[in-house]
C-alpha positions in Angstrom: -64.5 -13.2 -0.3 -61.4 -15.0 0.7 -59.8 -17.6 -1.5 -60.1 -21.3 -0.8 -57.0 -23.0 0.7 -55.8 -26.6 0.4 -57.3 -28.9 3.1 -60.5 -26.9 3.7 -63.9 -28.4 2.8 -65.1 -27.2 -0.6 -68.3 -25.2 -0.3 -71.3 -27.2 -1.5 -73.5 -26.0 -4.4 -76.4 -27.0 -6.6 -76.6 -25.0 -9.8 -78.5 -25.5 -13.1 -76.6 -26.7 -16.1 -77.0 -25.6 -19.7 -80.2 -27.7 -20.0 -81.6 -26.4 -16.7 -80.9 -29.7 -14.8 -79.5 -29.3 -11.3 -75.9 -30.3 -10.8 -74.3 -30.5 -7.3 -70.8 -30.9 -6.1 -72.1 -33.8 -3.9 -72.9 -35.8 -7.1 -69.2 -36.0 -7.6 -68.2 -37.2 -4.2 -65.6 -40.0 -4.5 -64.2 -38.4 -7.6 -61.6 -35.6 -8.0 -63.2 -32.5 -9.7 -61.7 -29.6 -11.5 -64.1 -26.6 -10.9 -63.2 -23.7 -13.0 -64.7 -20.2 -13.0 -64.8 -18.0 -16.1 -66.3 -14.5 -16.7 -68.5 -14.8 -19.7 -69.5 -17.5 -22.2 -68.7 -16.9 -25.9 -66.0 -14.3 -25.3 -62.6 -14.9 -26.8 -60.6 -15.8 -23.6 -63.4 -17.9 -22.1 -63.9 -19.7 -25.4 -60.2 -20.5 -25.6 -60.2 -21.8 -22.1 -63.4 -23.9 -22.5 -62.1 -25.4 -25.7 -58.8 -26.3 -24.0 -60.7 -28.2 -21.4 -62.8 -29.8 -24.1 -59.7 -30.8 -26.1 -58.0 -32.3 -22.9 -61.1 -33.8 -21.4 -60.3 -37.4 -22.4 -56.9 -37.3 -20.7 -58.3 -35.5 -17.6 -61.1 -38.1 -17.3 -58.6 -40.8 -17.9 -56.6 -39.5 -14.9 -59.8 -39.6 -12.8 -60.9 -36.0 -13.0 -64.4 -34.5 -13.8 -64.6 -31.0 -15.1 -67.2 -28.4 -14.2 -67.3 -24.8 -15.6 -69.2 -22.1 -13.7 -70.0 -18.5 -14.8 -72.7 -15.9 -14.1 -74.2 -16.5 -17.5 -77.9 -17.5 -17.8 -78.7 -21.1 -18.8 -79.7 -20.2 -22.3 -76.4 -18.5 -23.1 -74.6 -21.6 -21.7 -76.6 -23.8 -24.0 -75.6 -21.7 -27.0 -71.9 -21.7 -25.9 -71.9 -25.5 -25.4 -73.6 -26.1 -28.8 -71.5 -23.6 -30.7 -68.2 -25.0 -29.4 -69.1 -28.7 -28.9 -68.3 -28.5 -25.2 -68.7 -31.9 -23.6 -68.6 -31.2 -19.8 -71.2 -29.4 -17.6 -71.4 -25.6 -17.7 -73.2 -24.3 -14.7 -75.1 -21.0 -14.2 -74.5 -18.8 -11.1 -76.2 -15.5 -12.0 -76.5 -14.3 -8.4 -72.7 -15.1 -7.8 -73.3 -17.0 -4.6 -71.1 -19.9 -5.5 -68.5 -17.6 -7.2 -68.3 -15.6 -4.0 -68.1 -18.6 -1.6 -65.3 -20.0 -3.7 -63.3 -16.8 -3.8 -63.9 -16.3 -7.6 -65.8 -13.0 -7.3 -64.3 -9.7 -6.4 -62.1 -6.8 -7.4 -59.8 -7.3 -10.4 -57.8 -5.3 -12.9 -59.4 -5.0 -16.3 -57.7 -2.9 -18.9 -56.0 -0.8 -16.2 -59.2 -0.2 -14.2 -60.4 -1.9 -11.0 -63.7 -3.6 -11.6 -65.8 -6.2 -9.6 -66.5 -9.5 -11.4 -65.4 -13.0 -11.9 -61.8 -13.8 -11.1 -60.8 -16.5 -13.5 -60.0 -19.3 -11.1 -59.6 -23.1 -10.9 -60.1 -25.3 -7.9 -59.2 -28.9 -7.6 -61.5 -30.8 -5.2 -60.4 -34.1 -3.9 -62.6 -37.3 -3.8 -63.1 -36.4 -0.1 -64.7 -33.0 -0.9 -61.7 -31.1 0.3 -59.7 -28.5 -1.7 -56.5 -30.0 -3.0 -55.2 -27.0 -4.9 -56.5 -23.6 -6.0 -55.3 -21.2 -8.7 -56.7 -17.7 -8.8 -56.4 -14.9 -11.4 -55.2 -17.4 -14.0 -54.7 -16.6 -17.7 -57.1 -18.3 -20.1 -54.4 -19.2 -22.6 -52.2 -22.1 -21.5 -53.9 -22.7 -18.2 -55.1 -26.2 -19.0 -51.6 -27.2 -20.2 -50.2 -25.8 -16.9 -52.7 -27.7 -14.9 -51.8 -31.0 -16.7 -48.1 -30.4 -16.0 -48.7 -29.6 -12.3 -51.0 -32.6 -11.9 -48.6 -34.9 -13.8 -51.2 -35.8 -16.5 -49.5 -36.9 -19.7 
């Protein structure tokens, strides 16, 4: 699927969170939202990235941003991930990859020198009007949140 571009309407979604409650992008209308896509809960890179979002959540929320994490993991695994690492923002389950595909975060990627199909670690900033403000694809887990803060001017 093609990647999202600034100015286009962010595709809507309704996905279950780690407790099985439905969360939609529409619930956040009127607020800027950082939607990030990661390959697998409780793996080293994804843990580092999630903990970086957790550790920066107060400053991100203070700047007016909500954070949503999306992976193909089942709800039960997301609950274990959240509880194990004290994650304080919604983790959403997309096991059929429908949202991942529509947001350009599913496709071919390089993994240890091989081409595989899976989650492309990505982050999309959705404006209060529901339109994409910025998108970052094929990001590195380490240092990504710090880079986001710099680029968005969040102290």
